C-alpha positions, 0 to 999 in steps of 0.5 A: 344194696345190690351192686347194679343199683349201687353203681346207678345211685352213685352215678358211677354208671348212668343206668342200672341196665348198663350196670347189670349187663357189665356184671353179667359180662364179667366186667365188675369185680369186688375184692378180686372176684367177679360178681353178679348184679345181685351181689350185696355191697358192703362197706370196705369192698373194693370194686373194680370196673373194666370199661374197654381198656380202662379200669376204675377202682374204688373202695366203698366208704358208705352205702347211701340210704336215698336214691340220689347222692349229692356228694360222691366223696362221702360214698366212694374213695378212688384207689 
């Protein structure tokens, strides 16, 4: 699953276009490397997102098969 879609499905970012713009502007990194919106996420990836002066960092535990996730704790773990 692409990083922009993953962030939207898990509701880390509300809209896929916002996630896409964040990745295009270098605000999303995976395992310490800045990624493009088309990056394919894998289980075990550590994602870091910069929102202004705040930073959110989490590890991907599983990749959802459906469009909506009911329990976010089954998909990501805050680091």
